[in-house]
N, C-alpha and C positions, 0 to 999 in steps of 0.2 A: 636350508639348502638353496643354493643360487640357481634359479631357473632362468633360462634364456627364452625369449619370445621371438618368434620369427614372423615376418610379414606374410600375408597370404600369397603375395607374388613369389617369395622365396619357397614357400611350401609347394606351390604349383610347379616351380622349376625342379625341385627335388622329386616330386611325383613323376615328372617326365623322365628324369635321369635314372630312376629305379624301376620304371615300368617294365613289365615282363611280357606283355603281349603287343603285337603278335609274336609268338614264340619263334617261328621259322621266318627269318628275314632273308630274302634273296637279293643281294646287293646288285645294283646295276653295274655295268662295266665301268672301269676306272675312266673318268672323263679326260679327254685329251691325251690319252696314253700313246696314241699313234703319232702325236706331234713331237718332233725331235727338238726343234728350236725352242729354247726356254722362254724367250720373249713372246713368241707366237702362242705358246702354251698359256702363259700368263694372260695375254689378251683374250684368248678363248675362254678361260675359266672366269675371268672378271666379267666378261660379257654375259656368260651363262648365269652367274650369280645375279646380276642386275635383271636379266630377262625373267628368271624364275621368280624373283621378288615381285616384279610387275604383274606376273601371271598369278600371284598369290599361292604359289606352290611351295609351301614352307619346307617340306621334306627335301625337295631337290635344291632349293636355295641353300639349305644347310649342308647338303651333300657337296655341292659345288664349292661352297665357302670352305668346307673342310679341306678339300683338295687344293684350293688356292692357298689356304694357310699352310698346308703341308709343303707346297712348292716353295713358298717364301721362307718358312721356318726350317725345313729339313733339306730340301733338294737344291737350294741355292748355294752356290759354291763360296761366294765372297760376301763380306759385309756390305761392300759397295753395291753389289747387285741387289741385295736384300733391300737396302735403302732406296735404290732406284725404283724397284717395284712398289714399295710403299709410297713413294712420292707420286706415282702414277694413279693412285687411288685417293678418294676423299678420306679424311680422317675417320669418318663413320665406317666406311668399308674396311679400312686398314685395321682398325681396332676390332671390328666385328669378325673378320675372317681369322685374325690371330686368336681371339678368344674361342671361336668355334672350333678351330683346330685343337687347341689345348684341351678343351672340354671333352671332345669326342675321341681324342687320342687316349684320354684317361678312362672314359666310360665305355668306349668301343663305338666304332662307326655304325654298327647295326642299330645302336640306340637312337640314332637320328630318325629312323623309320618307326620308332615307337612313340615319338613325341607327339603331343597334341597341343601344347601351349607354347613351346619354345619356337622363337623365330630369331632371325639375325638381329632384329631390333631389340628383342627382349634380352638376348645374350649381351649385346653391346651396352645395354643400359643397366645391367646388374651392378650394384655398388661394388667397389673393389674389395671391401672386407667380406661381403657375401660371396663374391666370386672365389676368393681365396679359400673360404670356408668349404666350398664344394669339393676341394681337393684335400682337405685335412684328413689325417689318418683316423681320427676319432669321429669323423662324420658317419652318421648312421641314419640314412634316409628314413628307415622304418621308425626309428625312435622319434624323429622330428614329426612324422605324420601321426604318430600316436600321442604326441605331446609330452613325451617323457624326458626331453632334454631341457 
């Protein structure tokens, strides 16, 4: 039988993504919702991501990163605008917010507030193969944690 072995880092990431507590998550209001101008909304969200990272508030850093990623990946009308926004960020932030959005779009935004280990840096630094594995149909976090995969 072919067994796959996972790094401790990958197991910690999986643990965060399947965490069940706290059960009742009350999400904060959608950040920047009242801002109509897309460029101003981008500036606001980008500043909030940077600010919350400096304050070491990983939940809100991921929350703002999720909405910044959503703005760029879903709410942006043209490819040109998408590229413009990405060019206004460092590569670190551009990749981090995109991955954060993809991850929590899949696992649910509430999961951000159940994480203990995940930060923008951790998400940004996940190896590509491991990142893709987090979305695979046969991914079973419980099996990984039990060492059955």
